[in-house]
N, C-alpha and C positions, 0 to 999 in steps of 0.2 A: 132069234137077233138079238145082238147084246147090244145095251145101254148105252156102251160105249162109244158105238161105230155110229150113234146117233148124231148128225153134226149140229154145231150149237151156233145159230143165228143170230146172236145176239152179243155176241164176245167181243168182236172188233168194232162194232158201230157207237157212235156217240147216242148220248140218251136225246131223247126227242123234246125240245123246251116248251112249255104249255103257256101258251098267251096269257097279256095281264089285261083284263078286262075294266082297271079303274081308270073313268073320265079326268083329263087335266082342264078342261077348258079351253075355252079361245084367247088368243094372244092378248086381244085390247082389255081382256078380263084378267088376266095376270098382271099387264102394265098397271091399270089400277088398282090392282092388290099393293103391287110394291110401291107405287107414289102413297099411298095410304101408310103403308110402314115406314117409309121415310120421314112423312110428314108426322106420323104419330114417335118415332124416335128424335125429330127434330123438335117438336113441341116438349119433350122433355129435354131433350140435351139442351138444345140453341141457349133457353133461357139460363140453365144453370152457369154456359159457357159464358152468355154475356154477362150475367151476374158477377160471377167470379172478376171478367174484365173490368167492369164497372167498379167493383171494389178494389181492384188492384189500382186501375186508372184514374180514380176519382179525386184520392189524396195528391195526386201527383200533376193536377191540372192548374195552369198558371193562375196566380191570382187576381181578382178583380178589380182592385185598388185601384189601378193605373185608368181605368173605366169610372170608378168612383171620382177620384180625383183628376178629372181629364184635363190633360194639360198636352194640346196638341202641339205639333211643330209648326211655328207663324212666323212668319217673314217679318225683318226688320221694317220698320216705315222711318220716314223721316219727314219733319214737318217744320213749317216756317214758325216763327214766333207767334204769329196768328193763327196757327193750326191749318193752316193750307199743307196738303199731302204734297210733298214733291220727289219722296223715290221711296222705292220698294225692293228690298234684297232678301232671299233666299227660293230655294228648291219650289215650295209650297206655297202656293198662294189662298191664305185660310182670312176670313173673317168671321170667326165666332159668333155664333147669335142663340139668345135663349128663346127656348120653346115658346114662351110666350110671346116672342116677337118675330115670329114665324108665321105667314100667312096661312091662314086655315085651308084654303083653297089648295095650297103648295103642298101642306101634309095631304090633303087628301088624294092630290095627284100621284104622289109617290106611293101610297099605299095603295092605289088602286090598280098600279101595275106591277107593283113588288109583292105587297103581301096584306090581300084583302081582308083575312082574317087575323091580322096582328094584333087586336084588342081581343082576340077568344082565346087564341092558344097560349101554352106555356112555354114557348121556344122552340117546337118539332112542330109544324103540323102537319098530322097524319091524315086528316082528311086531305089535304094539299098533297101530300106524299104519295098518298094512292091515288088521287087522281092523274098525275105526271107519270104512274108505271103505265097506268092503263092506256094511257096518250100515246106513251112511247112505246107502247105494242103494236096498237091499233095504226099509229102515225110513226114509224122509226125515221122518215124523213122531216119531221117536225119536232123535234125533240122539245120538251118542256120542262124547266125545272123546277124544283121544291124548295128550294134554301128560303126561310124566314128572312127579315131584316136581321132577327136577332141571329140568325146562323152568320149571315152577311157580316154582321158587326164582329162576331168571332173571329170569323176566318180573317179579315182585315186585319184586327187587332194582334191577333194571337200566333196563328196557324200561316203554312204557306199556301200557294195556290196549287200544290200537286192535286192531281186527280186520283187518290187512291182510297179504298175501303176504310180503313184506318183513320185516314185524316177527315172522311166524313163521321165518320164515328165521333172522334174527337169535337169537332165541331157541332156535334149535336150535342154531345153532352156539356160542352161548354156553355152553346146556348141556354141550356136548362140550369146551369150555374148562375149565369148574368141574369136570368129571370129572376131567381131567387135571391139578388142583391139590389136590382135597380127596377126602378118603377116604368112601366110603357114609356110613360112619357120620356122620361129619362132616358131609354134606349132609344127612342126615334130620336132624340135632341143629337145625343153621341153620333148617329149615324147620319144624320143631315149635315151634321158640320164636319164629320171625318172621310166622307166617301169622295174619291177620285172622279172628275166630271171632265176630263180633258183640258187642255189650253193651261196647263200647270195648275188647274182650281182645284182644290180640297173641298168642299161643302159648298152647299146651295148658296150661301151667301157670296160668297167669293165666284161664284158662277153666273149670278145675276149681273153683279160689276163686271165681268168679263165679257160675256157675250151680248150684254142688253145695255153696259154702262148704266145699271140701276142699282140701288137699294133693295134689298129683298124684301121689303114692306110694301114696295113700289110695283111688284109684279101683278101682270095680268093673269086671269086664269090660262091662257093661251099660252103665255111666257111660261108660265108656271108647266105645264102639259109637256112643253118641249124640253125645259130642265128635267122633268122626270124620265124620261126615256134615256137619259145619259148613262145611269150609272150599269145598265146590261150592257151597254155599247159605247163606250167615252168617244172610240174613234168613228165607228160605223153610225152613229147617230149623232155626229156632231153638226150644227147647223153651219157652221162655216166652211166646213170641206164637203159635207153631205146634207146638201139642204132637203133634197127630195126624200131621202132616209128618215131625216128629221123630222120635216112636215107629215110625212105616212105615221109614223109611231106618236107623233103630238095626235093627231086624229083619233087614233086607236084609243090613247088615253083618256081623251075627252070623251068618246063613246062610253069606256068603262065608268067613268065618274059619272055619267048621265045613267046608266041601266042600275048603278048603285046609288043611286039618291043622292049625290054629292054635289050635284048643282042642279038649276033648275033648266027647263025646256028653253027660257028666255036666254040666260046663260049660256047653255050648250051650245045654241045658234050663233050667239054673238063669238065665241070663242073659235068656233069652225070658221068664221069669216073674218076674223083678223089677220091681219097681214102682220107677222111679228118681224120686227127692226133689230137686223144684228150688225153687232159693229164689226168693221173691218179689224179683224185683230192684229195683222202682220202693219197696217199704220200705227193701231193702237200699241205698238209693241215698238214701235219706234218713237212715237212722240210721248207714251205713257199716259193718255188723256190726260193729265194733270195740267191744272188751272195757271200755275206758274212754272215758268221755265227756269228752273235752278239745278238741271243735271249737275253741273261742275260742283257746287254744294252738296248734293245729295252723295256724290261720288267721293267726297272730301270726308263727310260723316263717316261714309262705309269703313274707309279706309281708316278711321280713328277707332272707330268701333272695333273693327277684326284685329286689330292691334292690341286692342286692350281683353277682348273675350273671345277673341279666336273664332271657331266654328260655331260656339254657341251664340255669335252675334246673329245670325243667320236662322235661327230655330226656338228660340226662346220668348220672340214677340216683343222685342224691345222698340220704345216709341221714343224718338230721339229727336228732340226741339233744338232746331237752330236759333240762330241770333238773328236771321236773316227777316226782313220784314218785305210781304208779299208785295206792295203797293211799290217799296222802292226798287225790289227787285225787277218788277216788271219796266218800270222806267231806265233801269240799266240795261238791263236786257234788249228792249226796243232801240235804246242809246246807240249799242254797239252795232246791231245790225243794219239801223239806219246809215250810221256814218261807213261802214263797209261798203254797203249796197252802193251808197252816193258815191263812194271813189273809186268803186268798180265799174260804176257807169262812164265815171268819166276817162275812163282808160279804153273803151270802147268793146264791143261782142267778140268775143275769139271763136263763135263757132258752136257748133254742137259738141256734146261730152263724147260722144261716140255713135259711128254708123253700122245698123247690122243688117244684114239679108231677110227680107219678109217674104214667107212663103206666101202663094197666092190661093192656096188650099184655106178657107177658114179654118179647120180643125186644127191643121198644121200652125197657123199665124196664131192661134190662141197660146198654144206650146210656147210656141217661140216668144211671144210677149211674156207668159210668164216667167220665162229664164230671162230676159233683159230686166222686167221689173226687181228680179231676186237681186241684181246687181247694182240698181239705182233708186237707192231708197230716196222718200221725199225728206225735206229738210223744212219742218213746219209747214211756213204758208208758201214755199219754193216747192212746188210739187215735180214729179220727173213725169214726160210725156215721150210719147214714140208719135212719130209723124209717120201718117197714113199718106198724104198728100200734099201739095205744093200747086196754089193756083193764084197768079198774081200777087196779092198784097194779103193773103188768106192763107194760113196753114191748117190743115185738118190733121188732127192729134187724139190719141186716147190716154186714157189716164190708168194707172197702175188698179183702180178699182172697175173697170170697162166701160166708162163713162166717156163719150166720143164728145169733143170740143174743137172748135172753131179758133183760133189763134191770130190775133192782129200780128203782121210780119212790121212789128216796129224797130227792127233792127237791122243793121248791113251785114252779113256773115261773111268773112273772108273768101276769096275765089278757092283757095286750098281745102277750105273745110265748109264746104256750103250744106244749105238746110235742104235737106231730100226724103224722100222716102225711106223710113228704118230711121233714120237720124232720133237721138235721144236728145230732148231739149227740156229745159226749164220753162214752166209758165206759172205767173201769179194771175190770181184773179182779183178784179178791180172791186171794190166795195162800191163804189157808187154808181157801176150799171152794169155789174157783174160780167163784164168782158174780161177776157183772156189774153194777157200780153207776156212774151217772150222774156225772161231772164238767163241768168246763168250763176253757177256755184263760186263764189268770189276765190281769187288766189290769194288775196291779204289778210291777215288776221288782226287781231283786237282785243282787249280786254278791258275790263272796269272792277274795281273792290273800291267798297267804302266804309267808314269805320267810322264809329263813337268815340270822340276823343276824351268823353268821361272815364268809360273802362275797356275800350279797347273791342266791343262788339261789333261782329261786321253787319253791317246793314243792308249790303248786295254784294255780288260776286258774279260775274261772268267772264269764264275763263278763256273763251273764244268765240266764233262766230255760232259753229252749233256743235253742240258735243258728239252729236253721232257721226259728224264729219270728220272730227278729229278729239281725241279725249286728253290730248295735253293740254295743261291748265297752265295759262299763259301768266295766270296771276301769281301763281306759286311756284311753278317750276322754269319757267321764261328768265332768265337771267340776261341781262342786257345792259348796255352802257345808257347811263341817263342823260347825256349831253349838257345843258346848262342846268339840268334839275337838282345836280350835286351843288350847285355854286351858295345857294343860301346857306348850306353847312360849312362853306370854307368862310363865308362873312360871319357867321355866326360864332366860327373859333377865332378868328380873329377881332373879333368886337371884345371876344374874354380876354384872349392873351393881352393884345395889344392896346386895350383900354380906350377902344373904338366907340363910335356912336353915329348912326344914320348919313349925320352931317359932315363927317370927317373925310378928309381930301386925300383921294389917290388920284396919280398921274396917270392919265389914259393915254400913254404915248407909248411909241416902238421901242421893244426891248431885243436884246441878244443875249442867248445864256448859251456860253459855248459856239459852237458853230450851228445851233438852233435859234431860226429867227421867228417866231409863231407872230401870227397876224389876228387882229380883229374880224369879225365874221363879217360886217359890212365894208372893209377896207378902210376905214376912217379911221381918225383917233380925235378924240375931243380936248385932251390935255386934264390939267387937274378937276377934277369931278367929284361930287359926292356919291357915297356909298349907294345912297338911295338912285341918283340917277346911274349909276354904275350897274346896278342888277336890273333896273327897269329896262337897260338897252342891252342887258347881257353882253358887258364889254370883257372881253377875254385878258387884256391885258391887264386891267383891275383885278381879276380872280386870280391870274398868274403871280402878282405883284403881293397880293396878299399869301397865297401858299407860301411863296417864298420867304414872306417875313416869319411866317409862325414854323415851317420847317413841315415836309412831309410826315415824320415820323410823330411830332405832336398830332397834325390832322387824324392818322390812322387811327391813335386812341383816342382821339375826339370823337372821331365817327362812331365808334364802337358804343359811343352812351346813347345813339337813335338808335341801335339794331344792326348795322352793318357790319358786314365782316370782315376784319382785318387783313384776312389773306385775298381777297378780293380788291384790296387797294394797292396798286403800285406804287414803287417808290419815285416816281418820276413827277415832273410837275405838270405833264398832261391830265393829271388827276383834275387840275383845274378846270379843264375841259369836259370833264366828265368819263376821263378814261378809270372805270370803275365799274365792276360787277353788281348788280343789283336786280331784285324782282319787285314787282308791284305790293305783295303782299309787306315786303319791307320798308318799302315807299311809303305804305300807308302809315306804319308806325312810326317812320320818321318825321315825318310832315306835321303828325297829331301832337310832336312837342313843342313847336312852335303854336300851333293853335290853340292848346289849353293851359298855355303857361309855363310851361318847362318840366311836365311829369312824363315820365315814357311808362306808358301802358302798352300790352301785347295783345296784339290780334288774334281773336277768338272766334270760334264758329258755333261751339255747341253749349247751349244753356243749362240743359239738363236730358237726363235720360229714364225713361219710367218702364217698369219691368209690367207684365202682363196683370200682376195684381195692382198695379195702382200706385205702385212705391217708387219715390224717386231714390235711385241707386246711385245717382253722379250728379254733382250740380256744380257749377261754375264758379270760382271763387276770386275773379279776375282783380287786377292790379288796377287802382282807382287813381285819378287823376285828383290832388289836393292831400294826398298821403305824403308827408315828408320823405316817407322813404322812399318813394320813387321820383323824386326831383333830381333830374340829369343836369340843369342848364338852371341859371339863376332867373329869376321873374324878369328880372330888367333885359338881360338878353334875349329870352322870349319875345316881349315886348318890343324891342327891336328891329328884331328879326321880321316878325308880323309885319311892322311898319313898311320895311323893306318890301314884302312880297306883295303887300297892298297898293303900293307904287307900281308893282307889274300890272297890276289889275287896272289900276285908273288910268295907269299913262303909258304903260309897255307894250310886252308883246302879247300880252293875255286881256289887253282891252276891250275884246269882244263881250266879254263876260260881263262888262258891264250892262247888258242887255236884259239881265237879270233883274236891275232896277232895283240893288242891294249895294251899300257902303262897306260891309261887314264879312267881304270875302276877299280870300287872299290866294295867291300861288305863284307857280314859275313854270314855264313852258320849256322843255327840253326838244332840241332835234340834234342829232348825232351827224355824224361826217356824211355826207354824201343822203343826207335824209333817210337813212337806215331804218332808224326808230323815232319815230315821234310821240311826244310826252305833254301831259300835262298833269300837274299834280297840284292841288287846289283845294282850300278848304274854309268852312264857317268855323268858329270858335266850337261848336258840337260837333261838328261833322266833317271831316276828310275824305275825299276822293282820287283815286289815281287814275288816269287814263290811259291807253297805250295803242299804238299801232304800228305794225311793221311785218315782215314777210318771215316765215318759219325758216327759210332758207335764206340769212339776211341779202339783201339787194335794196338799190335806191328805191323810194315811193315816188320819186319824181324830182325835177330841179324846182317846181314850184308849189312842193309840198313841204308842209313844218307843222310843228305841233300845235300853232295856234288855229290851225284851220282842220286838222286832222282829229286831235286828240282832244282840243278842247272843246268842240260841240256835242261828245260822248258826256262829258262831266257836265255840261250847260243843260244837255235832256236829262239828266238825272236829277240836278240839281233844282230844277222847275220843280219838281212833286216834292223832293225831300225837304225842300226848305220854307214851304207852304204850311210845315209844321212848326219851324224855328221862326222865335222874334228875332227882329233887326238888334244886334248888338252894339252897343256903343263904346267906340273907340277914340283913344286920343294919341296923339305922337309927341306928347310932352312927357320926357322921361325925368324931369328935375326930380320927381318923387323916389326915384330908386337910386337917387344920390349922384354927384357931378364926376365928371369924366376932364381929362387931361387934355382931350382932341380939340382942334380947331374947327369950329364947324364955317362954312361958308356959302355963296351962295353964287358957285361959277356960271357962267355962259352955257349954253350948249353947244360952244361949236368956236374954238379958238383958232382954227387955220393950223394946225399942228401937222397936217397929215403926213408932212416930208419931212418931220424932224429925225437926226439921226438917232438911230436907234441906242437907249441906253445899255450899258453893258451890266449884265447883273452877276455879281459874285455868291454863287450858290455851290452846295456841295457838288462834285461830280457826278456823284452817284443818281444825281436828281435829274440830270440833262437826258432824254430820252435818246437811245442810238438812232444814227442816220437812219438806217433803214427800217425802223420799227414800224407799227401798223400806228401807235399812239402818234409818233412824230407827225407821219405823212399825215395825218386827219389833222393835225393841229396846225401844220402849213398852210392847211385850205381854207378859202374862204366856205365855210360850210354850215353855216346856221343861216336858213332862209329865213326863218324866223324873225332874225334881228335884221336882215337885210329889208326885208318886207314893213318892218314897224320905224324904220329910218325913212321911208319915203316919206313925202310931202302927203297929207291926205287929202283927198278929193273931196269936194263939194258932194252932198248926198250922201248916199247910203254909206256904212261902212263896210270897205271892202274885205274886212276880217271879220266881219256878220258869217256866222256858219250857214251852209246851206241846208236846211232839213228836209230830209228824205222822207214823205209821206207814204207808206206801205200800202199796198193796194189789198189789205186786208185788215177785218175790223179789228179795234183794238180795245183795251179797258179805256172806259172815258176817261180823261182828266179831271182832278177835283173840281171843285166849282170854282174855287180861287186862283185858278192857273192860268195865264194870263196866256192870250191864243199865241201858237208857234208862229215866229215870224215869214 
């Protein structure tokens, strides 16, 4: 057998693989080994990467100089001259407070909830960080933060709120840098002054004021604990908007303070049981909780500061001191409101402001009431209320704060607008017996301004009934006709140009100027009378004759000496009857010239401005009476015109002012056509006051209404308080010391029986005759000054009918000075 024929059994089959007997181990062991390897590599690589990152990032970190020299954005504050806060302007409300002036229990409350190991770590609390990580792994539904107070400060000052790893790393580095540059107490002080706490409050001092109406030093432990809950959730823990949450967090913080040994068992129990009183910030935002109502003044100051400093006015912590005296401002505010309410009551009740459907379900009704009160704010003591039901002579209603009250049905509503469930009414509470009465928001407006005649400092200013009702400032923005209030300036001009005196004689007889036949306001004519008699009785014929004698062009230029605008004085003789555009601000400056002996001082309202360091950066430098450069009329002319206006008070249209018991006051009433505007412009030698009343959309105040009964009571209400500080000034009507004059004085009778005398034809420039259909001419042809008609009536026995009605508000008001006489 040949070997070649033997078959090869292995040539076409693959080789068989030998099995590998090496053991790899179980899966879990391999995972552990892998993690150990990753951990080892991380332990080596991560510190290197981190060191490189820190080395590169550290030099680029922001400087902490802004924290060292901490200058937070601070609102502008406006004060009266005697230091009463009357306004605050700025998006951020702050009251920076030093560390030493902050109560220890407030610091403890903050640290108990925010950073208990604050004084132990160096910016980053690694112990707290580890605790938070473990907690978040074990309890993913209850995440726990680990940012220290220093880290929070770093974030608020230098970083954004984005949630990224890089931002957290930067935050930690900034915290360390801050700790290297500031002490712990400095860091905590910056934090307490800078953190946002809701309701525009930045810092705990501002929050104490906004939420509790308190200074930070007066906080209780319970109040401190409630505030300490706000940094974590300013909205969710807001005690006004979420009282339940706020109290829950407060109790937790109190417990933490006790566990940490920061308060005793007794203090802990007392704080737990304390019911914290929260301010109604909606009402507070309207009234601003200021002790003095000077909202129009504060707004004027704001505008002036913005014009000068732009946006910096709201962020640099300016303290603006006005010239306003708080006591006098309160007197002016009460005088304006009382006069308006008194007038409004005489005109009757107009009915509810609005009526809304009220749901029957309690939950839905509460929501409906909230919407209603959003549209109907309180106005000082005049509260908005929604009627829940009417029964007989009583009304059941609810106030914005949820208080249910019973209201006396002291008014009769018109049948077309009855009081019923859902009606919005106004109520005031009587201070005498705490009962509620129905009132209403007036439609009429009024204003008052007073000024020192020495340098023009504004002592009081009320621009309207309520700033939150109408922000239109009737003192500075309301140009109206002054009626007979312009006549003293015409008399002054005539005495200067024509060399006349108060005893000079002018004929009060009918006149005709072309086709125009003006009339006296009472329809009577007294014949030849002195200037004193003419102004006291506001005789139109005399004023027209005087203006005709000097010419409109002369008077227009003469009036600019007093601060009037020439372009608002027209060319017609109707100027003699008040056809001029003026505002109360101008009238105060103008009448001040007669009061101070002939000097024009300009009204001003800001005395000084102080920056955040206490430095005076703006100081008023007013013109002053007595400076020859400021004289605009002669001393003699001022004295004579003053004598004329003291006659108005003694025996003329303003004789009700004699109830003040002074002989050193003077002034002039003014009532325009159809009693659209009512004025009293009066003064003491050191103080001038201008009162006005009228409607924003001009219409008649009523046939029996006039300056002597509408505006004069405002002036008197103010002067009763303001003149307590002023001594009685001696006056003399002997003008010989000023030199002789060529006028012939006389002592005419009060009535010469010339009512039917043929009108005298006056020869004047045709341009001075008002057009036939002009408003000025129509006004002058009417018997339009009710105050003159009233004063011409015989005086009845007993009380003076012109004694102003004094409305006593049904709420507590500041007590009058000890020397103040009782109100009539």
